[in-house]
N, C-alpha and C positions, 0 to 999 in steps of 0.2 A: 550431466545429462547431455545427450547429443542434440544438436539443432534439428535433426531429422524428426524428433518427437513433435515439433511444432508444425512441421510441413503439412499443408492441405487441411489444417484444422481451423475452425472458426475462432478467432481470437479477438477479444475486446480489451483495449488498453485504456485505463481510466487515470487521468492525471489532472493536476490543478492548472498549470500554466503552459502557454505556447512557447515551448523549447524543452519542456520536460519529456516530450516524446523521445528525444535523443538520449537524455539521461537515463530514463527507466527502461526503454526497450529499443533504442536505436539499432543496436547490433543484432537484435532478433529480427526486426523488420528487414534490415539490410542483408541478412544472411539467408533469408528464405527465397526459394525459387518461385513459389506461388503466393502472391500477396493479395489475391482477390478477396479473401475472406478475413482480412485484417480491418478492424474498426478501431477508431481512436476518438475518445471523448474528453473534452476539456471542461472542468467544472467551473472555472472562472473565465471572465472575459479578457483578463490580462490588461485591463484599462486603467490601472492606477497611475502610471506615468505617461503612457502613450495611448493613442486612440485604439479602440478594439479592432478597427478595420486593419490597422497596421499589423497588429499581432496575429490576426486571423490569416492575412495574406502570407506572412512569414511562415506560419505553421503549415499551411497548405503546400507551399513551395518546399519546405523542409521534408515533409512526408513524401512528396513526389520524388525528391532526390534519394530518400532512403529506400523506397520500395514501390514507387509509382502507385501510391495509395489513391484510390478514386475519391473525388470530392464528396460523393454521396455516402462514403463510409466515414466521414469526419463530422463529429457532432460538437456543437457549442452549447453548453448548458447555461453559460453567460451569467453566473452569479458574481458578486463583486470581488475584484482583485484588491488585496490589501498588502500593506508593507509590514516589515518587521516592527516598525515603530508605532503602529496603529494603537490607539487607546481603546478602541472598541472593535468588536468583530461580530460578524453575522452569526457565528456559532454560539456565542454567549449572550447575544442580545435577545431579550424577551420580546416577542411580537415581531413586527416587520422592521427591517433595517434600512437605513438610508446611507448610501455609500459616500465616500469622500468626494465623488464627482457629482453628487446630487441625485443619483438614480435610486429608485425605490422598488424597481422590478426588473426582471430580465429584459434585455432589449437587443435589437439587431441593428448594427451600424449601417446596413443596407439590406435590400431585399434578398440578395444572394447569400446572406449569412443568417438565415432564420434560426432562432433558438430552438432547442429540443422541445420545450414546453409549447411553443407556438406550432411546431410541426404536429404535435400530438393532440393539442386541445384548441388550436386556433386562437390562442390568447397568450399573453405573457404571464409570468408567475411572480408574485410578491417575493421580495428578498427575505427569506427566513430559512432556517436549516431544515425545517420539516419539508418544505417544497423541494429543496435540493436532494434530500434523501429519497423523496418520492420520485424525482426525475431519474436518479441513479437506478432505482428499482425498476422503473418503467423501461429504461433503456436496456437493462439486462434481459428483461422478459421479451422485449421487442426483438433482440438479436439472438438470444439463447446461445451465447458462445460456449464452446467446449473448454476454452481456457480464458480466464480473466486475469490480467496483470494490473495491479494497482500499487501506487506508491504507499509507503508505510510512514512512520512517525518522524519524518524530517522536521527540523526545528522551525520551519516557516509555518505560521498559523494556518494558511490556506492548505498546506500539505497535511497538517495534522487533521484538519476538518475533513478533507477528502478521504483520508484513511479511515477515520472513525465512522463517517456516514456510509462509506462503501460497506464496511463490515456489518453495520446495522441493516442496511438495505438487503444485502445478500442473506443475512440471517433470517429475515422475514420470508424471503423466497424459499429458502431451504426448509423452513417449518411448514410452509403452505403447499409446497410442491414436492411430493415424495419421489418423483421420477427424475427430477433435474438435479444432477450433482456435478457441476463443473469443476475443473481444476482451478484452484485459486492460488495465485502467486503474488507475494508482497515483496517489494524491493525499495531501495533508497535512491533518491536522485542527487543528493548532496554528497554523502560519504561514498567513496569509491568512484565518483564521477566529477560533478561540478566543483566540489571542494576536495576531490580525491588527491592521491599522490601525484606529484609532478614527475611522471615516470616515462614519458614518451621516448626520451633519449637514454633511458637506463637499460641495463643488460636484460633485466627481467621485468615483466609486468607485475606490479605489486597489488595484491588484494588487501586493502587497508580499511578497517573499521575500528572505531573506538570501542574497546571492550574491557570488561573487568577481569579479575584473576581467574574466574571460572570459564571465561570465554564468551560470556553473555554480552550482547551489545549494549552500549550505553543508551542508544536511541530507542531501543525496544528490548528490555531485559528478558522477554520471553524467548528471544532468538539467540541461539548459540551458533558461533561461527562454524562448528563442526557439522551442524545440521543444514548448512546452506547448500543450495543447488548452483553450481557454477556451470554455465552453459558454454560449450565451445562455439566460437563465432567464425564467420568467413574471413579469410585473409583480406578481403576487400574493406574490412572494417579496421584493420590495424596496419595496412601497408604504409611504409614510410614515403611512398610516392604520394604526396598529399593530394594532388589533383586527380588521382585515381582512387582516392579513399572516400567511400560513401558517407562516412560520418563527417569528414571534413567538409564535403560538399553541402551537407545539411546544415552544419554549423554556420557556414557563410550566409545562409538565408536569413538568419536571425540578426539582422543589422541593428535593430533597436536595442538589443541586449549586449551588443559588442561581444557576442559569444566566442568569437575567434580568440579572444584573450585567454580563454580557458582550454584551448586546443590541447595543450600538452598534458592536461589532466583527463580530458574526456576521451581522447583517442588512446587505444591500446589498453583499455580497461576491460576486465571480465564482466560479463553480464551475470549478476548474482541475485538469486531470489531465495525466499523462504516459502515453503508450501504450507498453506493453511488447510486443515482437514475439513472436507465438506461431507464426509460419510459418518458423522457422529450420530449414533442411534437415538440420542436424546432429542433430535429434531422432530421425531415422530413419537415421542413418549409423553406421558402425563406426569407433570412434576408438581409436588406440593412441598411446602416448607412450613415449619412451625412458626416462623416469623421471618422478617426481611423480605426483600423483593425477589421472588423466585424467578422472575423473567430474566434476570441477569445470568442464570445458570446455563441456559442453552440458547443464547441469542447470537452466537458466533462472534460477538464483539469482545475483545480482550481488554481494551483500554478506553477510558473516557475521562473527561476533565470538565471542571466548571470554570477554568480560566486558561485560555488558549494562547495568550500573548506572551511576548518576551522570551520565546524559546531559544533565541540566539544568545541570550545573556544569562538566563537562569534555567534550571531544569523544570520542565512542566510537571506539575503534580497530577498524576492520573488517579484521582480520588473518587471517581464516579464509576457506575456500572459494575459494582461489586455486591454480591450477596453477603450481608453481614447480619447474623441473628441479633435480635434485640437483647439489651442488657438483662432484662427480667425474664428472658426465655430459658426455662429450665430444661427444655427438651433439646433445643438446637438440632433439629432433625430435618433431613431432606428425604422425601419418599418419591421413588421413581417407579412408574408402572408402564409396562409394555402391553400392547393389545394381545400379543401371543408370546409364548416362550421364545427367548432369543439366546443364542449362544454368545456369551460375553468373554472375550479374550482378556481385556484389560480396561481399567478406569484411569483417566488422567484428571488430576485435580490441579487447577490453576489458582494459586494464591493471588490476591489483589496486589496492585502496585502502590497502594496507599501508604504502606509502611512495611517494615521487615518483621513485624510481629506475626509470623506465619502460624497457621494452625498446626498444632503439635501432635495431637492424638485424636483418632477417630475410631468408631466402630462401624463395621459394615455387616449388614444382615441380608442374606439372600433368601427370598421367599420365607419359608417358616423355619429355616435352619438357625442354629445358634449363632449369635453375633460374634464376629471376630474383631479383636482390637489390633489397630495398626499404629505404630509410631512413625510419623512422617519425617522425612529428612528436612533439614533447615534450608530449603531452596524453593524457588518459585513454582516449579512444576514437579509433582509427584505422580509416578505411574505405579498402579497396583495390579498385579496379575490376578485374574479371576478364574478363567477357563471353566465355565459352567453354563448350563442352560437355565435361565431364570426368567421369571415374569415380573418380579418385584425386587427392588433394591432399596434398602434403607441405610442412609449414612447419618450417623449421629456424632456430633462434635463433643469430645470429652473435656476440652479446655474449659476451665471455670469461667474465664472472661475472654471474650473475643474482640480484639481490637482490629482484626482483619477478617477476611472471609475468602470466598471463591469468586473469581471473575468469570469462570467457565468450568463446566465439567464435561468431559468427553468420554463416551463409552463406545468401544469398538468390538466388532465381531471377529476381527482378524488383526494381526500385527500390522503396524504402519509400514508403508513402503520404504525400502532402503534408499538412502540418498548418497550412496558411495560412488555412484557412477559419474564423478566429477572429472573434469578435463584437466590436463596438465597446464602448468603456467606457460603463457606465451613467451617465447624468446624474442628479444629485439636484436636483429642482426644488422642494423643500419651501420654503415661505415662513418668515419669521422666527417668526410666531405658532405655526405647526405645530411648529417646532423647540422652542420654549419649552414647549409643551404635552407633546410627546413626552418631553423630558428630565425633566419633572416626573413623568410617568407611570412612567418607568423607575426613577427614584429612589425613588418611593413603593413600587413593587412589589419592588424590591431590599430595602428595609427590611422590608416585610411578609413576604417569603419567609424572611428571616433569622429573624424572630420565629416564623413558622410552623415552621421547621425545628427551632428550639430547643424548642418546646412539644410538637410532635406527631411528629417524626421522630427517633427515638433514635439518637444516634451512639455508636460503640463507643469513642470517645476523649473 
């Protein structure tokens, strides 16, 4: 996809921490000529180890270096920042949460950093995931962006929470607002960037994600590497003249994170996303199910969990948000009704991530026609061609016992957009002398930022 596609469009970037703007969308921001309609929202205050005011100042300076983003276009939702080692998390705590720093609600470190909830309601919000989801929903409706870019299931609990709650929030908007259909792009801040390949001085820029034999990502098995959108970026983002490099200039602003030590991973990376479909006809359909929670079938949310911690050590079990029929349900039926006849091109069925006991056989009945039996492939996503005008669809599970179900069903009136317009791999033409000088600069700045952080930025630990 060409960077021109993003030009002059209203874009909202939703991320957890102050520095994730570089990881998730730095090259997009830095490559655009017109950045007046770019908005950035941080879901956490970044205050686990350092004061929120330190993190906010760094983020504002970073965004200015990337694309002169206006202060009024930057939003701080200010929910608690937590570490990998946390034993509790706001996402899985019932009721209100108290952070490691003793806060129980969103707060502003100073008057100039008002939280989103305070801007909208003239008061702070209690720490709970319901309020965060509500704030994300309110922000989207306030801005009405044409493109929304949000992080996906990185292994950090704050990132997982942001990804899940964004999908839930946008799903509610899509179901209640028939006219609003933004482009939704999901990406990763750790793989291919912060913990990506150390490839700044290599011949080619490597796009690297952990994936299985089928090409599905380990981080989110619904995504296949072949379906990714690779965005061409400005030379200003990968030039080996570091002090002319917009990404490097932004990196230097995050002194508290000593982000410069990750320079060789963060510069010269491709900006890669996966597109989530917002034109699912089921958002405006009536759905009934013989048992199970029918709300999961058209809520835009693909993944959910009841335990969000330790993702950097063990795989998160995404065992929630799945429609699974009851054991004693003999029908195991889903009924979909449209207000008028709709032309249906295809149906996509998303098996849940809870296990690999995928649904094997189903019957599909269109209006009053005879039901047809389908044997599903042993994979997460199955697409079934329909090509008919229908008002009612019935899907019946034939499997005797269902240990899994569907996390989402998508129905489309036309084929999905092709994603083959990806850009060629960036070549690195830096000579040996340039590499030696750049490595020396990065090593020196890494050392000086460590010293600066110890002397001038007070850590809480």
